[in-house]
Every structure is written in C-alpha cells, then in structure tokens.
Residue, then its C-alpha position, 0 to 999 in steps of 0.5 A: m250263759k245260756r241255761l235249758f230250763l230244768t223241771a221235777m221228774a215223776a217217777g217211773a220208766g217204760i221199755i220201747l224198743a228200736g230193734s228186733a235183732a238184739v247183739r249185746g256185749a260189754t257194758l262200755y257206759q253206763n248212767t242210768a242209775f242214780t236219778t237226779g228227779q230232774v230234767l232238762n227240757l229240749p227246745k226244737d229243733a235243738q240238738i243237744g249233746e252229751q261227751i262220755w269217757l268209757g270205761t276201757s281204752a281198748p278197740m270196742y265195737l258197739t252192738n248197741f245203746s239205749f238212753e232214757y227221755y220224758s214227756p209230761l204229757s199223755s200225749y203229743t199234738g204235733p208229729v214229734q219225732a228225734d234225730v239221734r247222732l254219734y260224733m267224734n270230739n275232734g272238731a275245732p276247741t270251745n273254752g279249752y275243749n274239742t267240739p263235736g267234729t266227725l260224726f258216725y252214726d247218725s239215725g235219720n228222723f223217727s217218729l217219738q212214741n210218746p212215754w205214757s202209751q207205756g204207762t209212764n212218763t219216761a222210757t227207755m229208747v234202744f237201739q239194737l245192732s240191727d238200728l246202728q246198721s239199718v237208717a232212716a233217710g238222710g241218717l248215716a249208717l254205723t260202718n261195719g268194723f267201726i271202732l269205737p273212739s273213747s270218749f264221744t258224743f251222743s246228741v238228741t235232736i226234737s223236732g215237730l212239737q207244737g202247742a204244749d208238747a214238752v221232750g226232755l233228758p232225765i238226769f242221772d249222776p253219777p255214772q256207774v261205768g265209765t264217766n262224764a264232765g257234767d256239762y253239755w254241749y248246744d248247738v247253736s244254727g250250726n256252732w257248738e257251745l258247751l255249756t252248764n247248770s247251776i243245778g249242778p253236773i247235767a247227765f243223761g241216763a244212757q248206756f253203751q255196750g260193745t265188745i272189747p278184747e281183755p285190756s292191756v297194761l296201756g290200754l289202762g294207764a289211758l284209761g287213768a289218763a282220761a280219767l284224771a281229765v276228765m275231773a279237772r273238766r268237772r273242778q272247772r265248771r264247778g269253778 
C-alpha cells in the first residue's frame, strides 16, 4: 500500500490570513488542539484529501475554514502554489467507501507564503467568506446559499516545488468537534485511493465554521448514525 513520508514537526504556529472580511458562525468541525508531532509531506502536484464528518447533521452554510501547513525551510526555491478544494463524497466507491466526487469549491492556484515569514515553520491558512465567493482563475466559487453536506472531503495540492522545497500537513488527533476516519484520500492520475499509515490516524489540523439552525431530534439521530459508521471505519483501518 502506498504511504507518504511522515516527518517530525517542530513546535510553533503562525497565522496567515487569506482575506479581510471576517464572517464567522458556529464551529462545525475542529481538529487543532492535539498535535501528534508528525507531518504528512505532500508530493509535488499530488492531491491529498481528508474526509470529515461535521458535529451536526442539520442544514448548514459555510462561513469560513482554515488548515495548518508546514515547511522545514526558511524559504522556497520554486514558485510554490497551493490549490484547495472541497468535494462531496458521492463518487464511485473504492474499498467500500464513496470517493470524492462533486466539486463545490476550488480556490484555484495561489502563491503559498512560507511559514517562516511569520517566524515559525507552521502556519494557518484562513479562508474567509469573501475568499470562498471570489477565487483565482480556474477556480470554483462557493455558490451563495449552498447547503454544506454533513460529510465531505477537503483537499490540498502543492505545485511549483523545486530542489529541496517541502510542504506538509501537520497531523492532529483526536478532533474536538466532529470526527474523521483516520485515513486519507490520494488522487493518483485522476483516480482516488483511500490510504492509511502504520504510524496511526492521519488527520489534518483544520477548522470549519458556519451558520446552523437549532438541532432537531431527527438531525441528532442522523448524527449518531454517522458517528457509528466512522467508528466502524476506524476499526477496519486498524485491522
């Protein structure tokens, strides 16, 4: 089974804001508190995705999200760029699980600032509502009024790496709000594979916020069923 190389992560985190207009709501998913000290290095031009389950199954509207990234070097050699996408998990199944399918947000390629410009080797990339509604060339803006699915995949693609350039995603576990399966999606030439790593759960430092109504009894029941399904997937991964 293909595995991506994990490296130890030095302490410290900076903040990089992707936009100025800040609209925030309730926390729908959060996995930022318990770092494992490991980093999943991202190969050049490879799309790596994390499927998450939010902390509510009621209708919700995304207002902002963020994720942490890492680089061991003080500067990049190449013109390093990132592309961040959000997918529904409604694609053709592999290993019994639906792959990322319908794309509902694509940032398009943008220059990735080196974390060391903030004084540390890790940083947080923040996407505000204005960023979701205005994307780079070739991207896909989030449709106004789009109802966020209770489970979806967010992915990161890094391009422009040259020489010793390196970018990775720090690993966190367990999440504080919502859940994940501890595995990750890897896009191989347009085909998604679901991968694991022997070191343990692979879950990236990320937070999603949005507006939600009061939870209904039906919604809470659906949330419980989703939690049981994720627990079963984690047990299968360990096996």
